C-alpha angles and dihedrals in degrees: 000000000000139000127217126212125188134172131179093266102030129068120239114270125198120210133170113260135185122249091270091058096262133116108257114258118243112272113263120233130207125359122007114255106228091211084075098060126081118207096272092049092046091051089052090051091052093047087052092060093046098260128132110265092233089068085075089062090055092050092050091051091052092049103039106023098039102025095234120154098170115089090203089065094055093099100180091061121087119255090243093053092048090053091051091048090052089053097051110021143045136193097216121176120196122272115256113233100172142349129203130188124204126216087244093058097260113141126202126195124196106209127194114241111182126323113340096343133109143185130202128235122189133200117202116192120203138164108296095354145059119207123201116201110204135189127237102186140030095251124332136264098199094093096209103184098227098046124095092202091059091055089063093065124219131290104171149316120277115241122236093264092052091052098045094041090063089066094046091047093050093048089053093045092050091054097228128148105260091212111035112013105034112183092196109070099160134034121198126189092219101115127094116337141018106285096205090054084064094045095143092063096032097066099053089043091056090047090056091048092052100036115113087226090045125051091317097220117164121244093256093050095064115070129188115202118200136178088222117288093168101193091051093049087062092047091048090055092055096044105046141002107240141135118272130214124186121210093220112154097165136049098214136050096241094060095035091053087061097044101034109027095193085072087078088066098037109026125200097268091059092043094051091048089053090051091052090051091048094059098034112117093002132117107314089232093057118110136166116248114224113205115211120183109209111230119186112248092352111077105351105089123121088240091059089046089057090049090051091050090053091048092053098035113133094011127113094251143153121191117212110198110207121197106229114258110215126226133181117296094008118146093207132092130202116260116252114262092244091053091051091049092047090050091051090047092056091051093048090048087059091050094256114141106237132177133175115230114232109234110245131185095009092140090062096039090251098123125111111297095010102094114115111157113174119297123186129189089015129184096223118207094352128124093201095130094054114095115221100217140000116238 
C-alpha cells in the first residue's frame, strides 16, 4: 500500500504506509521497552506469559506513579515474575546528550534517539503549573516557513516508548515526587514534528499520559498541536479526549499556503469544519486554541486581525499570539510589541479571546519554533510521510 502527496510546488511522492495510513515504524530489537505499552497492550503481554492482567496495573504504578525503572525494586511482585520481566522487558529512558537552563527557569534537554540523532524536550515552569513540551518525530516534514524545526527535514516518527519516555525522563530530571508533588502539570505535543503525522504512536502515548495508572494527567492538561491534518483531527476526536491546538498563522488560504504548506492539501474551510466537529457535543468550556506566530509585515496587520475574527466568529476559540522567535538564515522578523497589542485589541473587540504568549527559553533556543535537535538522512522540504486521506 502507498500514499501519494502533492502540493502546488512539490511533485507527488509515493511511500509505503501501514494499514492505518502511516509509514511503518522501524522494527524493534531485543527486549520490549515498557514505555511503549499502554495499559491494554501491557495486560495482553502479561496474559501472554500466563500472568494475571492486573499485574500490568501494578507495573504501571511502579513506573509512572513512583518513577521506578528497576524490576528488582518492585517489591510487591514475586521473585519469579521479576526474573521473567528482566528477561523479556526493559524500562529504558532516553540518553541525555546535553542540558541547557535559561535565565527564566526554562530547561531544555537534548535526548539521543537512535544512532547519531537527537530530539529536544523543553520544560517551562510558571506560577502554579509546569508545562513539558515534547517531540513526536525526529525532525519535521511540514516545512512551515517560520519554524526552525521544519528546516531540519524529517528522518522518522518516534515510537510510543520514545514519546512517553520524554515525560518520565523530565520528571526524574526535575526531581519531583511522581505521585504527590508532580512538577509536570501539563504536557503539550508542540516539540519537534507534526503529532498527527505520527498518529499510530500518538494515541497510545496519550492514553499512558492520561491513565490513572500512568501519569494521571486530566484530559485538558494534554494538548495536541497540529498544522491541520484534517482527517486525523476527526480520528483524534474519536480515539481520545484531549485539548487541541491549531498552528494557524494566517486567516486566508493565500497567505497560509505560503506559511503552512499543508494548507494546500487541507484548506481553511476544511480545517475550520474539522475544528467545529472536534468541539461539537463536548464540554461546554472546551475550545480550540489557534496559535498565531506574529511576523512583522507579513501577518500582523489590523486588516488580517479582522479577517481572523471573521474566520473564528461563532466558534469556541482562543487565539494565542506568539512573538516570532528568530533562527539563523530566517527571512522573518518579530512583530513590534505595539503591532501585537493592536492585533490582539482587534480580536478582543470582536469578542475573540486573545492572549500573547510570553517568550520563554529564547536564550537557549528553546522557544516556540526554535527546536532543531539532530536529524540525519532527512527528507528536506518533502511531505512524503503525510497521508492525503484516511480511508
